[in-house]
C-alpha positions as CSV (number, residue, x, y, z in Angstrom):
1,M,-16.0,2.7,14.6
2,R,-17.1,5.8,12.7
3,D,-19.6,8.5,13.3
4,I,-21.4,9.7,10.5
5,A,-22.3,13.6,10.6
6,F,-25.1,14.0,7.8
7,F,-26.8,16.4,5.8
8,A,-28.5,16.7,2.8
9,V,-28.5,19.0,-0.5
10,P,-30.8,18.9,-3.5
11,L,-29.1,17.3,-6.3
12,T,-30.2,16.6,-9.7
13,S,-27.8,13.5,-10.0
14,A,-28.5,9.9,-8.6
15,C,-28.1,10.6,-4.7
16,S,-29.1,13.1,-2.4
17,L,-27.7,11.9,1.2
18,L,-24.2,13.1,1.6
19,V,-22.0,11.8,4.5
20,N,-18.8,12.9,6.2
21,F,-17.1,10.8,8.4
22,V,-15.9,12.4,11.7
23,A,-13.9,11.1,14.6
24,A,-15.8,10.3,17.7
25,P,-15.8,13.0,20.2
26,D,-14.7,10.6,23.0
27,G,-12.1,8.7,21.1
28,G,-14.2,5.9,19.4
29,D,-15.6,2.8,20.7
30,A,-15.2,-1.0,19.2
31,A,-19.2,-1.6,19.9
32,F,-20.0,0.5,17.1
33,D,-20.3,-0.9,13.6
34,A,-17.4,0.5,11.2
35,S,-19.2,-1.0,8.1
36,F,-21.9,1.6,7.5
37,D,-22.1,1.9,3.4
38,V,-24.4,4.2,2.5
39,A,-25.0,2.6,-1.1
40,N,-26.4,-0.5,0.6
41,D,-27.5,0.8,3.8
42,A,-29.0,4.3,2.7
43,P,-32.4,4.6,4.6
44,E,-35.6,4.1,2.7
45,G,-37.3,7.2,1.8
46,S,-34.4,8.8,0.4
47,T,-35.1,10.6,-3.0
48,D,-32.8,11.5,-5.9
49,A,-34.9,14.8,-6.9
50,G,-35.1,16.5,-3.3
51,I,-33.8,16.8,0.0
52,D,-33.5,13.4,1.8
53,V,-35.9,12.5,4.7
54,Y,-32.8,12.7,7.3
55,D,-31.7,16.1,6.5
56,A,-30.0,16.7,10.0
57,S,-32.0,20.0,10.2
58,K,-35.1,17.8,10.6
59,V,-33.9,14.7,12.4
60,C,-33.4,16.8,15.6
61,K,-35.6,19.6,15.1
62,G,-37.8,20.4,18.2
63,L,-35.5,17.9,20.2
64,G,-33.3,18.8,23.3
65,D,-29.6,17.9,23.1
66,G,-28.9,14.0,23.6
67,W,-28.5,10.7,22.3
68,Y,-31.7,9.2,20.6
69,C,-32.2,5.8,18.9
70,G,-33.6,6.1,15.6
71,Y,-37.0,4.8,16.6
72,N,-37.3,6.8,19.4
73,G,-39.0,10.1,18.8
74,L,-36.6,11.5,15.9
75,N,-38.2,13.2,12.6
76,G,-38.2,11.1,9.6
77,S,-37.9,7.8,11.3
78,P,-34.3,7.2,10.6
79,P,-33.2,3.3,11.0
80,A,-33.7,1.5,14.4
81,D,-30.0,0.8,14.8
82,W,-29.1,4.3,14.3
83,L,-27.8,6.2,17.8
84,V,-28.3,9.7,16.7
85,D,-26.5,12.4,18.8
86,C,-28.6,15.7,18.6
87,I,-26.5,18.8,19.4
88,D,-27.8,22.3,18.4
89,G,-30.3,20.7,16.0
90,S,-27.5,19.0,14.0
91,A,-26.9,15.4,14.2
92,I,-24.1,12.7,14.4
93,V,-25.2,9.3,13.8
94,R,-23.5,5.8,15.0
95,V,-24.7,2.8,14.1
96,C,-25.1,0.1,16.5
97,D,-23.8,-3.4,15.7
98,A,-26.4,-5.1,18.1
99,G,-29.3,-2.6,17.8
100,C,-29.9,0.3,19.9
101,L,-31.4,0.4,23.1
102,A,-33.8,3.4,24.2
103,F,-34.0,4.2,27.8
104,P,-36.9,6.3,29.5
105,S,-37.4,9.5,28.1
106,G,-34.9,12.3,29.7
107,T,-32.2,9.6,29.6
108,S,-29.6,8.9,26.9
109,D,-30.5,5.9,24.5
110,R,-27.2,3.7,24.0
111,C,-26.3,0.7,21.8
112,N,-26.6,-2.6,23.1
113,E,-23.9,-3.9,24.4
114,C,-25.1,-7.2,25.7
115,P,-23.5,-9.4,22.8
116,G,-20.7,-11.2,24.3
117,K,-21.8,-10.7,27.9
118,P,-23.1,-13.7,30.0
119,N,-26.7,-13.9,30.4
120,G,-27.7,-12.1,33.5
121,V,-28.8,-8.8,34.8
122,Y,-25.9,-5.8,35.0
123,C,-26.2,-2.0,36.0
124,G,-25.7,0.5,33.4
125,S,-22.4,1.4,34.9
126,Q,-21.0,-1.8,33.6
127,F,-21.4,-0.9,30.0
128,S,-18.2,0.9,28.5
129,T,-20.1,3.7,26.3
130,Y,-23.1,4.4,28.7
131,A,-23.4,7.5,30.2
132,P,-23.7,8.6,33.9
133,D,-27.3,8.9,33.4
134,N,-27.7,5.1,32.4
135,A,-25.6,4.1,35.5
136,P,-28.6,3.4,37.9
137,Y,-30.3,1.4,35.4
138,L,-30.7,-2.7,35.6
139,I,-30.2,-4.1,32.3
140,S,-31.0,-7.8,32.0
141,C,-28.7,-9.5,28.9
142,G,-29.8,-12.6,27.5
143,E,-28.9,-14.5,24.4
144,G,-27.1,-10.8,23.2
145,L,-30.5,-9.0,23.5
146,A,-30.7,-6.2,26.0
147,A,-33.8,-5.2,27.9
148,I,-34.1,-2.5,30.9
149,Q,-35.3,-3.9,33.9
150,T,-35.9,-0.8,36.4
151,D,-34.2,2.6,37.4
152,C,-32.7,2.0,41.1
153,T,-33.4,5.0,42.8
154,N,-30.9,4.7,45.2
155,G,-28.2,3.4,43.0
156,C,-27.3,-0.2,41.3
157,S,-25.0,-2.6,43.1
158,P,-23.0,-4.1,40.0
159,G,-22.3,-8.0,40.0
160,N,-21.1,-10.7,37.9
161,G,-24.5,-11.0,36.2
162,D,-26.1,-10.6,39.1
163,A,-26.4,-6.8,39.7
164,S,-29.1,-5.4,41.9
165,C,-30.8,-2.2,43.2
166,K,-29.2,-0.8,46.4
């Protein structure tokens, strides 16, 4: 697993996107893709002559601290499988192997952790990388795809694919 702290500076050579791999603050997680290749996976829209559209000072500009899917309100429309941690206007990116799952506004977005789980319904608390604010959500897993069912206002009762709201 690698997190990507990214920023861009104008260059006169072939690339304007600079990437720095840093250790994950939470010690890492196997749910995140360790094979992000800037040469092959660089986002469309990057330029050779100017500041890249994924300049960290722009991606999180105007957003509160937290986790956001690439398609969920970030500036510059980074790839959908990016999970971006905005902290004081800077950004750290995780690439989600199975895509990113956008939670309702005010709740942390997360990577899809359904691959490998039997089809069924689970509490957010049953996913290893989910934050406490994801815990009360019912999430259905089907063929490796995740979908948020509902926010359990009184909490969620974990189950073996049959979780339910309390």
